[in-house]
N, CA, C and O atoms as CSV, one atom per row, in Angstrom:
chain,resi,resn,atom,element,x,y,z
A,1,MET,N,N,96.089,94.747,97.948
A,1,MET,CA,C,95.843,96.198,97.505
A,1,MET,C,C,94.479,96.131,96.766
A,1,MET,O,O,94.395,95.458,95.738
A,2,LYS,N,N,93.403,96.809,97.254
A,2,LYS,CA,C,92.174,96.757,96.560
A,2,LYS,C,C,91.927,98.244,96.214
A,2,LYS,O,O,91.647,99.091,97.062
A,3,ALA,N,N,92.051,98.470,94.958
A,3,ALA,CA,C,91.747,99.906,94.412
A,3,ALA,C,C,90.552,99.795,93.608
A,3,ALA,O,O,90.054,98.720,93.274
A,4,ALA,N,N,90.075,101.017,93.286
A,4,ALA,CA,C,88.921,101.067,92.554
A,4,ALA,C,C,88.997,100.619,91.101
A,4,ALA,O,O,88.007,100.454,90.387
A,5,GLY,N,N,90.238,100.441,90.734
A,5,GLY,CA,C,90.446,99.786,89.309
A,5,GLY,C,C,90.706,100.868,88.346
A,5,GLY,O,O,90.505,102.040,88.666
A,6,VAL,N,N,91.159,100.525,87.141
A,6,VAL,CA,C,91.581,101.562,86.139
A,6,VAL,C,C,90.423,102.263,85.674
A,6,VAL,O,O,90.586,103.444,85.368
A,7,GLN,N,N,89.230,101.733,85.559
A,7,GLN,CA,C,88.066,102.400,85.120
A,7,GLN,C,C,87.883,103.863,85.834
A,7,GLN,O,O,88.020,104.004,87.049
A,8,MET,N,N,87.600,104.798,85.056
A,8,MET,CA,C,87.467,106.060,85.636
A,8,MET,C,C,85.839,106.141,86.001
A,8,MET,O,O,84.971,105.787,85.204
A,9,ASP,N,N,85.604,106.595,87.164
A,9,ASP,CA,C,84.244,106.863,87.680
A,9,ASP,C,C,84.313,108.125,88.617
A,9,ASP,O,O,85.367,108.581,89.063
A,10,GLU,N,N,83.018,108.650,88.868
A,10,GLU,CA,C,83.021,109.996,89.532
A,10,GLU,C,C,83.581,109.810,90.925
A,10,GLU,O,O,84.252,110.750,91.352
A,11,ALA,N,N,83.427,108.815,91.661
A,11,ALA,CA,C,84.016,108.603,92.991
A,11,ALA,C,C,85.731,108.840,92.853
A,11,ALA,O,O,86.415,109.572,93.569
A,12,MET,N,N,86.112,108.137,91.906
A,12,MET,CA,C,87.694,108.351,91.800
A,12,MET,C,C,88.033,109.750,91.437
A,12,MET,O,O,88.981,110.316,91.981
A,13,ARG,N,N,87.271,110.350,90.508
A,13,ARG,CA,C,87.507,111.771,90.199
A,13,ARG,C,C,87.391,112.661,91.512
A,13,ARG,O,O,88.219,113.527,91.794
A,14,GLN,N,N,86.406,112.391,92.196
A,14,GLN,CA,C,86.250,113.296,93.401
A,14,GLN,C,C,87.397,113.137,94.433
A,14,GLN,O,O,87.872,114.088,95.053
A,15,LYS,N,N,87.817,111.788,94.568
A,15,LYS,CA,C,88.948,111.475,95.576
A,15,LYS,C,C,90.223,112.123,95.002
A,15,LYS,O,O,90.944,112.735,95.791
A,16,VAL,N,N,90.576,112.046,93.682
A,16,VAL,CA,C,91.762,112.569,93.149
A,16,VAL,C,C,91.758,114.117,93.474
A,16,VAL,O,O,92.700,114.713,93.997
A,17,THR,N,N,90.526,114.692,93.076
A,17,THR,CA,C,90.477,116.083,93.242
A,17,THR,C,C,90.527,116.616,94.743
A,17,THR,O,O,91.027,117.720,94.963
A,18,ALA,N,N,90.051,115.898,95.697
A,18,ALA,CA,C,90.085,116.050,97.071
A,18,ALA,C,C,91.649,116.128,97.382
A,18,ALA,O,O,92.117,117.099,97.978
A,19,VAL,N,N,92.380,115.135,96.981
A,19,VAL,CA,C,93.850,114.956,97.352
A,19,VAL,C,C,94.429,116.249,96.701
A,19,VAL,O,O,95.093,117.009,97.406
A,20,ALA,N,N,94.228,116.506,95.511
A,20,ALA,CA,C,94.992,117.744,94.873
A,20,ALA,C,C,94.689,119.072,95.648
A,20,ALA,O,O,95.501,119.996,95.671
A,21,ARG,N,N,93.525,119.114,96.257
A,21,ARG,CA,C,93.245,120.362,97.034
A,21,ARG,C,C,93.918,120.578,98.298
A,21,ARG,O,O,93.894,121.596,98.990
A,22,ALA,N,N,94.585,119.374,98.526
A,22,ALA,CA,C,95.464,119.474,99.854
A,22,ALA,C,C,96.726,120.279,99.649
A,22,ALA,O,O,97.339,120.758,100.604
A,23,GLY,N,N,97.135,120.433,98.306
A,23,GLY,CA,C,98.318,121.093,97.926
A,23,GLY,C,C,98.066,122.642,98.289
A,23,GLY,O,O,97.002,123.248,98.170
A,24,MET,N,N,99.199,123.099,98.722
A,24,MET,CA,C,99.347,124.693,99.202
A,24,MET,C,C,99.576,125.626,98.166
A,24,MET,O,O,99.355,126.822,98.357
A,25,THR,N,N,100.057,125.138,96.935
A,25,THR,CA,C,100.349,125.920,95.832
A,25,THR,C,C,99.880,125.272,94.502
A,25,THR,O,O,99.549,124.086,94.475
A,26,SER,N,N,99.855,126.037,93.437
A,26,SER,CA,C,99.296,125.389,92.104
A,26,SER,C,C,100.251,124.210,91.791
A,26,SER,O,O,99.799,123.143,91.374
A,27,ALA,N,N,101.567,124.408,91.994
A,27,ALA,CA,C,102.443,123.308,91.603
A,27,ALA,C,C,102.309,122.130,92.303
A,27,ALA,O,O,102.287,121.040,91.731
A,28,GLU,N,N,102.200,122.290,93.740
A,28,GLU,CA,C,101.930,121.203,94.664
A,28,GLU,C,C,100.639,120.580,94.458
A,28,GLU,O,O,100.552,119.363,94.619
A,29,ALA,N,N,99.670,121.229,94.138
A,29,ALA,CA,C,98.347,120.656,93.820
A,29,ALA,C,C,98.321,119.764,92.648
A,29,ALA,O,O,97.739,118.679,92.646
A,30,THR,N,N,99.022,120.295,91.574
A,30,THR,CA,C,99.018,119.571,90.360
A,30,THR,C,C,100.067,118.347,90.573
A,30,THR,O,O,99.837,117.316,89.941
A,31,GLY,N,N,101.092,118.390,91.339
A,31,GLY,CA,C,101.841,117.069,91.638
A,31,GLY,C,C,100.922,116.108,92.521
A,31,GLY,O,O,100.958,114.887,92.365
A,32,PHE,N,N,100.176,116.673,93.369
A,32,PHE,CA,C,99.308,115.758,94.071
A,32,PHE,C,C,98.272,115.105,93.150
A,32,PHE,O,O,97.922,113.932,93.283
A,33,PHE,N,N,97.880,115.797,92.364
A,33,PHE,CA,C,96.754,115.389,91.528
A,33,PHE,C,C,97.452,114.287,90.629
A,33,PHE,O,O,96.979,113.153,90.554
A,34,ARG,N,N,98.524,114.643,89.993
A,34,ARG,CA,C,99.336,113.542,89.114
A,34,ARG,C,C,99.527,112.316,89.915
A,34,ARG,O,O,99.061,111.276,89.448
A,35,VAL,N,N,100.144,112.280,91.055
A,35,VAL,CA,C,100.471,111.177,91.765
A,35,VAL,C,C,99.286,110.360,92.088
A,35,VAL,O,O,99.272,109.182,91.730
A,36,SER,N,N,98.205,110.914,92.784
A,36,SER,CA,C,97.118,110.133,93.123
A,36,SER,C,C,96.377,109.533,92.095
A,36,SER,O,O,95.881,108.420,92.267
A,37,LEU,N,N,96.232,110.227,90.912
A,37,LEU,CA,C,95.569,109.742,89.741
A,37,LEU,C,C,96.481,108.607,89.183
A,37,LEU,O,O,95.907,107.578,88.829
A,38,GLY,N,N,97.807,108.677,89.067
A,38,GLY,CA,C,98.707,107.758,88.508
A,38,GLY,C,C,98.621,106.548,89.429
A,38,GLY,O,O,98.715,105.429,88.923
A,39,LEU,N,N,98.468,106.670,90.608
A,39,LEU,CA,C,98.545,105.493,91.582
A,39,LEU,C,C,97.203,104.654,91.364
A,39,LEU,O,O,97.237,103.425,91.425
A,40,PHE,N,N,96.059,105.327,91.115
A,40,PHE,CA,C,94.796,104.737,90.735
A,40,PHE,C,C,95.021,103.935,89.408
A,40,PHE,O,O,94.764,102.731,89.387
A,41,TYR,N,N,95.448,104.519,88.413
A,41,TYR,CA,C,95.689,104.082,87.050
A,41,TYR,C,C,96.605,102.743,87.318
A,41,TYR,O,O,96.232,101.653,86.883
A,42,LEU,N,N,97.669,102.873,87.964
A,42,LEU,CA,C,98.658,101.594,87.994
A,42,LEU,C,C,97.923,100.553,88.855
A,42,LEU,O,O,97.899,99.361,88.549
A,43,ALA,N,N,97.330,101.056,89.939
A,43,ALA,CA,C,96.614,99.798,90.791
A,43,ALA,C,C,95.577,99.083,89.921
A,43,ALA,O,O,95.386,97.871,90.019
A,44,GLY,N,N,94.947,99.830,89.108
A,44,GLY,CA,C,93.862,99.318,88.215
A,44,GLY,C,C,94.448,98.250,87.126
A,44,GLY,O,O,93.712,97.462,86.532
A,45,LEU,N,N,95.799,98.313,86.943
A,45,LEU,CA,C,96.384,97.336,85.998
A,45,LEU,C,C,96.375,95.940,86.614
A,45,LEU,O,O,96.378,94.938,85.900
A,46,MET,N,N,96.366,95.891,87.808
A,46,MET,CA,C,96.424,94.624,88.590
A,46,MET,C,C,95.224,93.966,88.540
A,46,MET,O,O,94.492,93.988,89.529
A,47,THR,N,N,94.879,93.335,87.457
A,47,THR,CA,C,93.703,92.586,87.162
A,47,THR,C,C,94.003,91.523,86.089
A,47,THR,O,O,94.879,91.624,85.230
A,48,GLU,N,N,93.177,90.515,86.250
A,48,GLU,CA,C,93.261,89.367,85.269
A,48,GLU,C,C,92.476,89.641,83.900
A,48,GLU,O,O,92.688,89.003,82.869
A,49,GLU,N,N,91.550,90.667,84.025
A,49,GLU,CA,C,90.608,90.998,82.940
A,49,GLU,C,C,91.498,91.590,81.860
A,49,GLU,O,O,92.604,92.081,82.088
A,50,ALA,N,N,90.920,91.501,80.654
A,50,ALA,CA,C,91.410,92.201,79.427
A,50,ALA,C,C,91.089,93.664,79.610
A,50,ALA,O,O,90.015,94.113,80.009
A,51,LEU,N,N,92.108,94.314,79.282
A,51,LEU,CA,C,91.885,95.827,79.484
A,51,LEU,C,C,91.909,96.504,78.032
A,51,LEU,O,O,92.689,96.113,77.164
A,52,ASP,N,N,91.038,97.502,77.840
A,52,ASP,CA,C,90.855,98.227,76.629
A,52,ASP,C,C,91.679,99.585,76.833
A,52,ASP,O,O,91.095,100.577,77.270
A,53,PHE,N,N,92.985,99.619,76.526
A,53,PHE,CA,C,93.795,100.877,76.980
A,53,PHE,C,C,93.291,102.072,76.291
A,53,PHE,O,O,93.208,103.166,76.849
A,54,LYS,N,N,92.936,101.838,75.006
A,54,LYS,CA,C,92.505,103.053,74.336
A,54,LYS,C,C,91.201,103.670,74.860
A,54,LYS,O,O,91.013,104.882,74.757
A,55,LYS,N,N,90.379,102.926,75.370
A,55,LYS,CA,C,89.112,103.509,76.101
A,55,LYS,C,C,89.534,104.031,77.505
A,55,LYS,O,O,89.205,105.159,77.870
A,56,ILE,N,N,90.176,103.298,78.189
A,56,ILE,CA,C,90.757,103.740,79.409
A,56,ILE,C,C,91.591,104.886,79.331
A,56,ILE,O,O,91.314,105.812,80.093
A,57,ASP,N,N,92.492,105.001,78.614
A,57,ASP,CA,C,93.384,106.078,78.482
A,57,ASP,C,C,92.563,107.441,78.012
A,57,ASP,O,O,92.844,108.562,78.438
A,58,ALA,N,N,91.571,107.179,77.126
A,58,ALA,CA,C,90.734,108.311,76.625
A,58,ALA,C,C,89.905,108.934,77.870
A,58,ALA,O,O,89.690,110.141,77.976
A,59,ALA,N,N,89.504,108.043,78.718
A,59,ALA,CA,C,88.667,108.635,79.874
A,59,ALA,C,C,89.708,109.322,80.896
A,59,ALA,O,O,89.410,110.372,81.465
A,60,TYR,N,N,90.750,108.778,81.069
A,60,TYR,CA,C,91.790,109.440,81.860
A,60,TYR,C,C,92.208,110.719,81.384
A,60,TYR,O,O,92.370,111.697,82.114
A,61,ASN,N,N,92.407,110.693,79.967
A,61,ASN,CA,C,92.967,112.101,79.346
A,61,ASN,C,C,91.771,112.980,79.389
A,61,ASN,O,O,92.007,114.170,79.599
A,62,ARG,N,N,90.534,112.625,79.230
A,62,ARG,CA,C,89.467,113.683,79.410
A,62,ARG,C,C,89.504,114.382,80.797
A,62,ARG,O,O,89.481,115.604,80.946
A,63,PHE,N,N,89.566,113.459,81.799
A,63,PHE,CA,C,89.676,113.943,83.168
A,63,PHE,C,C,90.754,114.927,83.364
A,63,PHE,O,O,90.563,116.025,83.886
A,64,ILE,N,N,92.010,114.464,82.889
A,64,ILE,CA,C,93.176,115.274,83.123
A,64,ILE,C,C,93.164,116.606,82.328
A,64,ILE,O,O,93.652,117.647,82.769
A,65,TYR,N,N,92.614,116.497,81.220
A,65,TYR,CA,C,92.458,117.904,80.378
A,65,TYR,C,C,91.340,118.754,81.112
A,65,TYR,O,O,91.578,119.950,81.283
A,66,HIS,N,N,90.253,118.279,81.517
A,66,HIS,CA,C,89.366,119.050,82.323
A,66,HIS,C,C,89.879,119.572,83.722
A,66,HIS,O,O,89.453,120.584,84.280
A,67,SER,N,N,90.685,118.877,84.119
A,67,SER,CA,C,91.366,119.236,85.417
A,67,SER,C,C,92.453,120.159,85.345
A,67,SER,O,O,92.456,121.152,86.073
A,68,LEU,N,N,93.545,119.886,84.390
A,68,LEU,CA,C,94.702,120.540,84.374
A,68,LEU,C,C,94.951,121.383,83.060
A,68,LEU,O,O,95.823,122.243,82.945
A,69,GLY,N,N,94.035,120.996,82.075
A,69,GLY,CA,C,94.133,121.771,80.846
A,69,GLY,C,C,94.948,121.050,79.819
A,69,GLY,O,O,95.361,119.916,80.062
A,70,GLY,N,N,95.208,121.661,78.660
A,70,GLY,CA,C,96.055,120.909,77.549
A,70,GLY,C,C,97.354,120.781,77.923
A,70,GLY,O,O,97.915,121.471,78.773
A,71,GLY,N,N,97.912,119.753,77.184
A,71,GLY,CA,C,99.347,119.598,77.321
A,71,GLY,C,C,99.759,118.490,78.417
A,71,GLY,O,O,100.911,118.213,78.752
A,72,HIS,N,N,98.504,117.886,78.926
A,72,HIS,CA,C,98.642,116.843,80.010
A,72,HIS,C,C,97.979,115.607,79.455
A,72,HIS,O,O,97.083,115.668,78.613
A,73,SER,N,N,98.475,114.426,79.981
A,73,SER,CA,C,97.924,113.276,79.551
A,73,SER,C,C,98.262,112.175,80.537
A,73,SER,O,O,99.062,112.387,81.448
A,74,ILE,N,N,97.658,110.990,80.369
A,74,ILE,CA,C,97.987,109.830,81.281
A,74,ILE,C,C,99.561,109.458,81.129
A,74,ILE,O,O,100.257,109.016,82.044
A,75,THR,N,N,99.972,109.706,79.865
A,75,THR,CA,C,101.261,109.258,79.668
A,75,THR,C,C,102.282,110.322,80.398
A,75,THR,O,O,103.328,109.932,80.917
A,76,SER,N,N,101.922,111.554,80.389
A,76,SER,CA,C,102.803,112.527,81.106
A,76,SER,C,C,102.691,112.290,82.602
A,76,SER,O,O,103.660,112.451,83.344
A,77,VAL,N,N,101.453,111.893,83.049
A,77,VAL,CA,C,101.347,111.552,84.454
A,77,VAL,C,C,102.239,110.514,84.862
A,77,VAL,O,O,102.892,110.668,85.895
A,78,LEU,N,N,102.350,109.452,84.163
A,78,LEU,CA,C,103.156,108.252,84.348
A,78,LEU,C,C,104.647,108.635,84.301
A,78,LEU,O,O,105.456,108.220,85.130
A,79,GLN,N,N,104.996,109.554,83.155
A,79,GLN,CA,C,106.316,109.926,83.155
A,79,GLN,C,C,106.637,110.763,84.316
A,79,GLN,O,O,107.715,110.591,84.886
A,80,PHE,N,N,105.792,111.670,84.731
A,80,PHE,CA,C,106.184,112.560,85.943
A,80,PHE,C,C,106.528,111.516,87.174
A,80,PHE,O,O,107.473,111.672,87.947
A,81,MET,N,N,105.726,110.584,87.208
A,81,MET,CA,C,105.916,109.417,88.282
A,81,MET,C,C,107.199,108.630,88.294
A,81,MET,O,O,107.559,107.953,89.258
A,82,SER,N,N,107.872,108.759,87.163
A,82,SER,CA,C,109.224,108.065,86.901
A,82,SER,C,C,110.220,109.041,87.054
A,82,SER,O,O,111.378,108.642,86.929
A,83,GLY,N,N,110.021,110.309,87.314
A,83,GLY,CA,C,111.046,111.278,87.330
A,83,GLY,C,C,111.256,111.821,88.840
A,83,GLY,O,O,110.417,111.720,89.734
A,84,GLU,N,N,112.507,112.403,88.953
A,84,GLU,CA,C,112.774,112.869,90.304
A,84,GLU,C,C,111.835,113.885,90.922
A,84,GLU,O,O,111.788,113.940,92.151
A,85,LYS,N,N,111.089,114.688,90.199
A,85,LYS,CA,C,110.136,115.539,90.851
A,85,LYS,C,C,108.946,114.945,91.667
A,85,LYS,O,O,108.256,115.593,92.454
A,86,VAL,N,N,108.804,113.631,91.373
A,86,VAL,CA,C,107.778,112.910,92.165
A,86,VAL,C,C,108.116,112.717,93.604
A,86,VAL,O,O,107.243,112.604,94.464
A,87,LEU,N,N,109.408,112.681,93.858
A,87,LEU,CA,C,109.870,112.538,95.144
A,87,LEU,C,C,109.419,113.762,96.107
A,87,LEU,O,O,109.305,113.583,97.319
A,88,HIS,N,N,109.214,114.795,95.603
A,88,HIS,CA,C,108.719,115.979,96.405
A,88,HIS,C,C,107.316,115.736,96.780
A,88,HIS,O,O,106.890,116.242,97.818
A,89,VAL,N,N,106.548,115.002,96.028
A,89,VAL,CA,C,105.146,114.612,96.390
A,89,VAL,C,C,105.201,113.500,97.429
A,89,VAL,O,O,104.638,113.606,98.518
A,90,LEU,N,N,105.908,112.416,97.052
A,90,LEU,CA,C,105.963,111.288,97.919
A,90,LEU,C,C,106.459,111.463,99.236
A,90,LEU,O,O,106.104,110.751,100.175
A,91,ASP,N,N,107.376,112.513,99.339
A,91,ASP,CA,C,107.877,112.773,100.670
A,91,ASP,C,C,107.123,113.806,101.475
A,91,ASP,O,O,107.583,114.176,102.555
A,92,SER,N,N,105.970,114.300,100.998
A,92,SER,CA,C,105.170,115.226,101.514
A,92,SER,C,C,104.187,114.656,102.499
A,92,SER,O,O,103.408,113.779,102.125
A,93,GLU,N,N,104.176,115.081,103.683
A,93,GLU,CA,C,103.288,114.456,104.681
A,93,GLU,C,C,101.982,114.948,104.401
A,93,GLU,O,O,100.994,114.246,104.618
A,94,ARG,N,N,101.897,116.153,103.914
A,94,ARG,CA,C,100.373,116.654,103.483
A,94,ARG,C,C,99.831,115.752,102.439
A,94,ARG,O,O,98.667,115.350,102.472
A,95,PHE,N,N,100.710,115.424,101.480
A,95,PHE,CA,C,100.177,114.463,100.484
A,95,PHE,C,C,99.695,113.098,101.017
A,95,PHE,O,O,98.609,112.595,100.728
A,96,LEU,N,N,100.581,112.584,101.787
A,96,LEU,CA,C,100.338,111.262,102.439
A,96,LEU,C,C,99.015,111.179,103.289
A,96,LEU,O,O,98.203,110.255,103.250
A,97,THR,N,N,98.944,112.345,104.087
A,97,THR,CA,C,97.762,112.445,104.878
A,97,THR,C,C,96.530,112.597,104.130
A,97,THR,O,O,95.494,112.062,104.523
A,98,ALA,N,N,96.587,113.373,102.959
A,98,ALA,CA,C,95.342,113.567,102.033
A,98,ALA,C,C,95.018,112.246,101.350
A,98,ALA,O,O,93.849,111.919,101.142
A,99,LEU,N,N,96.125,111.433,100.976
A,99,LEU,CA,C,95.836,110.155,100.266
A,99,LEU,C,C,95.215,109.311,101.331
A,99,LEU,O,O,94.169,108.749,101.010
A,100,ARG,N,N,95.644,109.132,102.474
A,100,ARG,CA,C,95.034,108.273,103.563
A,100,ARG,C,C,93.671,108.652,103.692
A,100,ARG,O,O,92.810,107.785,103.538
A,101,ALA,N,N,93.329,109.900,103.970
A,101,ALA,CA,C,92.062,110.445,104.148
A,101,ALA,C,C,90.911,110.195,103.077
A,101,ALA,O,O,89.763,109.836,103.337
A,102,HIS,N,N,91.426,110.447,101.873
A,102,HIS,CA,C,90.452,110.400,100.726
A,102,HIS,C,C,90.412,109.283,99.870
A,102,HIS,O,O,89.443,109.061,99.144
A,103,CYS,N,N,91.578,108.450,99.925
A,103,CYS,CA,C,91.633,107.183,99.150
A,103,CYS,C,C,92.165,106.044,100.066
A,103,CYS,O,O,93.307,105.589,99.990
A,104,PRO,N,N,91.205,105.634,100.944
A,104,PRO,CA,C,91.659,104.615,101.889
A,104,PRO,C,C,91.932,103.137,101.183
A,104,PRO,O,O,92.577,102.218,101.688
A,105,GLU,N,N,91.300,103.140,99.929
A,105,GLU,CA,C,91.524,101.902,99.135
A,105,GLU,C,C,92.891,101.962,98.484
A,105,GLU,O,O,93.307,101.006,97.830
A,106,MET,N,N,93.534,102.970,98.638
A,106,MET,CA,C,95.032,103.131,98.039
A,106,MET,C,C,96.062,103.204,99.145
A,106,MET,O,O,96.582,104.271,99.470
A,107,PRO,N,N,96.359,101.977,99.747
A,107,PRO,CA,C,97.302,102.100,100.903
A,107,PRO,C,C,98.684,102.590,100.547
A,107,PRO,O,O,99.311,102.145,99.585
A,108,VAL,N,N,99.141,103.540,101.376
A,108,VAL,CA,C,100.329,104.140,101.266
A,108,VAL,C,C,101.560,103.109,101.075
A,108,VAL,O,O,102.569,103.326,100.406
A,109,ASP,N,N,101.287,102.049,101.740
A,109,ASP,CA,C,102.422,100.993,101.650
A,109,ASP,C,C,102.535,100.249,100.250
A,109,ASP,O,O,103.516,99.584,99.916
A,110,SER,N,N,101.388,100.452,99.470
A,110,SER,CA,C,101.515,100.063,98.099
A,110,SER,C,C,102.241,100.989,96.995
A,110,SER,O,O,102.486,100.603,95.853
A,111,ILE,N,N,102.545,102.245,97.494
A,111,ILE,CA,C,103.288,103.134,96.474
A,111,ILE,C,C,104.534,102.621,96.076
A,111,ILE,O,O,104.738,102.802,94.875
A,112,PRO,N,N,105.460,102.028,96.692
A,112,PRO,CA,C,106.758,101.534,96.273
A,112,PRO,C,C,106.433,100.404,95.122
A,112,PRO,O,O,107.109,100.291,94.099
A,113,PHE,N,N,105.413,99.671,95.411
A,113,PHE,CA,C,105.108,98.464,94.538
A,113,PHE,C,C,104.632,99.094,93.078
A,113,PHE,O,O,105.046,98.719,91.980
A,114,LEU,N,N,103.717,100.082,93.319
A,114,LEU,CA,C,103.099,100.618,92.054
A,114,LEU,C,C,104.164,101.515,91.298
A,114,LEU,O,O,104.087,101.579,90.071
A,115,LEU,N,N,105.115,102.181,91.942
A,115,LEU,CA,C,106.147,102.880,91.313
A,115,LEU,C,C,107.010,102.018,90.574
A,115,LEU,O,O,107.515,102.402,89.518
A,116,SER,N,N,107.261,100.657,91.140
A,116,SER,CA,C,108.109,99.651,90.531
A,116,SER,C,C,107.356,99.178,89.337
A,116,SER,O,O,107.967,98.948,88.293
A,117,LEU,N,N,106.069,99.019,89.425
A,117,LEU,CA,C,105.413,98.656,88.150
A,117,LEU,C,C,105.527,99.608,87.079
A,117,LEU,O,O,105.604,99.214,85.916
A,118,ASN,N,N,105.545,100.889,87.388
A,118,ASN,CA,C,105.492,102.078,86.404
A,118,ASN,C,C,107.103,101.975,85.836
A,118,ASN,O,O,107.270,101.953,84.617
A,119,LEU,N,N,108.081,101.923,86.591
A,119,LEU,CA,C,109.416,101.828,86.098
A,119,LEU,C,C,109.646,100.410,85.312
A,119,LEU,O,O,110.522,100.348,84.449
A,120,GLY,N,N,108.945,99.425,85.589
A,120,GLY,CA,C,109.115,98.261,84.961
A,120,GLY,C,C,108.516,98.430,83.378
A,120,GLY,O,O,109.064,97.949,82.386
A,121,VAL,N,N,107.432,99.121,83.377
A,121,VAL,CA,C,106.984,99.414,82.099
A,121,VAL,C,C,107.740,100.258,81.137
A,121,VAL,O,O,107.785,100.101,79.917
A,122,ALA,N,N,108.432,101.341,81.977
A,122,ALA,CA,C,109.379,102.083,81.258
A,122,ALA,C,C,110.664,101.382,80.795
A,122,ALA,O,O,111.286,101.697,79.780
A,123,LYS,N,N,111.000,100.390,81.653
A,123,LYS,CA,C,112.140,99.583,81.315
A,123,LYS,C,C,111.802,98.742,79.926
A,123,LYS,O,O,112.597,98.700,78.988
A,124,ALA,N,N,110.532,98.087,79.922
A,124,ALA,CA,C,110.165,97.327,78.872
A,124,ALA,C,C,110.261,98.208,77.444
A,124,ALA,O,O,110.668,97.790,76.360
A,125,ILE,N,N,109.815,99.415,77.736
A,125,ILE,CA,C,109.786,100.271,76.398
A,125,ILE,C,C,111.217,100.746,75.992
A,125,ILE,O,O,111.583,100.737,74.817
A,126,SER,N,N,112.015,101.166,77.036
A,126,SER,CA,C,113.392,101.697,76.719
A,126,SER,C,C,114.398,100.605,76.589
A,126,SER,O,O,115.341,100.778,75.815
A,127,HIS,N,N,114.290,99.466,77.289
A,127,HIS,CA,C,115.258,98.523,77.316
A,127,HIS,C,C,116.325,98.808,78.099
A,127,HIS,O,O,117.460,98.384,77.881
A,128,GLN,N,N,115.939,99.670,79.211
A,128,GLN,CA,C,117.198,100.205,80.086
A,128,GLN,C,C,116.779,99.966,81.470
A,128,GLN,O,O,115.636,100.206,81.857
A,129,ASP,N,N,117.666,99.513,82.180
A,129,ASP,CA,C,117.307,99.228,83.701
A,129,ASP,C,C,117.007,100.558,84.271
A,129,ASP,O,O,117.650,101.550,83.928
A,130,PRO,N,N,115.992,100.606,85.181
A,130,PRO,CA,C,115.594,101.993,85.820
A,130,PRO,C,C,116.657,102.225,86.964
A,130,PRO,O,O,116.848,101.418,87.873
A,131,VAL,N,N,117.283,103.347,86.821
A,131,VAL,CA,C,118.211,103.807,87.891
A,131,VAL,C,C,117.881,105.162,88.170
A,131,VAL,O,O,117.240,105.774,87.316
A,132,GLY,N,N,118.231,105.766,89.288
A,132,GLY,CA,C,118.224,107.012,89.672
A,132,GLY,C,C,117.452,107.233,90.973
A,132,GLY,O,O,117.241,106.341,91.795
A,133,PRO,N,N,117.070,108.441,91.080
A,133,PRO,CA,C,116.474,108.847,92.420
A,133,PRO,C,C,115.093,108.036,92.743
A,133,PRO,O,O,114.930,107.643,93.898
A,134,VAL,N,N,114.162,107.792,91.823
A,134,VAL,CA,C,112.966,107.134,91.965
A,134,VAL,C,C,113.332,105.651,92.353
A,134,VAL,O,O,112.848,105.197,93.389
A,135,ALA,N,N,114.077,104.952,91.655
A,135,ALA,CA,C,114.627,103.600,91.824
A,135,ALA,C,C,115.220,103.610,93.322
A,135,ALA,O,O,114.971,102.701,94.114
A,136,ASP,N,N,115.922,104.575,93.597
A,136,ASP,CA,C,116.761,104.643,94.909
A,136,ASP,C,C,115.486,104.706,96.061
A,136,ASP,O,O,115.441,103.949,97.030
A,137,TRP,N,N,114.602,105.614,95.803
A,137,TRP,CA,C,113.456,105.826,96.793
A,137,TRP,C,C,112.802,104.483,97.002
A,137,TRP,O,O,112.615,104.057,98.142
A,138,ILE,N,N,112.430,103.765,95.861
A,138,ILE,CA,C,111.692,102.567,95.980
A,138,ILE,C,C,112.578,101.558,96.749
A,138,ILE,O,O,112.037,100.886,97.627
A,139,ALA,N,N,113.792,101.408,96.512
A,139,ALA,CA,C,114.554,100.384,97.251
A,139,ALA,C,C,114.687,100.792,98.668
A,139,ALA,O,O,114.720,99.855,99.465
A,140,ARG,N,N,114.777,102.081,99.191
A,140,ARG,CA,C,114.668,102.407,100.578
A,140,ARG,C,C,113.438,102.088,101.196
A,140,ARG,O,O,113.419,101.558,102.307
A,141,HIS,N,N,112.432,102.360,100.584
A,141,HIS,CA,C,111.140,102.033,101.111
A,141,HIS,C,C,110.673,100.599,101.212
A,141,HIS,O,O,109.874,100.253,102.082
A,142,LYS,N,N,111.158,99.797,100.351
A,142,LYS,CA,C,110.864,98.415,100.449
A,142,LYS,C,C,111.800,97.863,101.322
A,142,LYS,O,O,111.526,96.776,101.830
A,143,ALA,N,N,112.984,98.480,101.623
A,143,ALA,CA,C,113.955,97.934,102.676
A,143,ALA,C,C,113.530,98.283,104.065
A,143,ALA,O,O,113.853,97.559,105.007
A,144,ALA,N,N,112.905,99.233,104.207
A,144,ALA,CA,C,112.146,99.693,105.458
A,144,ALA,C,C,110.882,98.926,105.947
A,144,ALA,O,O,110.584,98.797,107.135
A,145,GLY,N,N,110.226,98.469,104.973
A,145,GLY,CA,C,109.055,97.695,105.203
A,145,GLY,C,C,107.797,98.559,105.401
A,145,GLY,O,O,107.849,99.768,105.178
A,146,PRO,N,N,106.695,97.970,105.806
A,146,PRO,CA,C,105.324,98.636,105.789
A,146,PRO,C,C,105.544,99.943,106.980
A,146,PRO,O,O,106.079,99.865,108.086
A,147,ALA,N,N,105.005,100.979,106.394
A,147,ALA,CA,C,104.884,102.189,107.498
A,147,ALA,C,C,103.920,102.030,108.475
A,147,ALA,O,O,103.767,102.894,109.338
C-alpha cells in the first residue's frame, strides 16, 4: 500500500474534500470526510521514519477544523473509525467509488488492515481486546480476500 503519507499536503486535502463531496447529505459527507482522512492518516503511520505526532496532529486538526468546524479532531476521526457508525460509510458503494476515483493510492483492499491498525492502537490504550461490529466487519472482509 503506497499512500501519500501522514504529512498533510494540498493534494491530500483536495482528495479528501472530493470524496466528502460524494456524500448526498451533510451527515454522509462528514462520514466520508472522516473515513477518507482517517485512512490517509493511518496509512501514513506505516513508515520507518520517526514521526512528530504533535506536528502531524496539529496539521490534521487545522484541516479538520477548517472543514468541519470546532469539536472535531484527528482523535475524534479515529474514534469514529472504531465505532459502529463507520460501517455505514464502509458499506456505501458511493463512498467506495469516490475513494477509488479520487484516492487511487489508497486501495480499498487496504481498509481492513488500516482499521485493524486503528483498533490495535485502541487496544494498546484501553488494554481491552477490540470486539464488536467493526472487528466483525474486519474479520469478514479479511476472510473474503481482496475485492
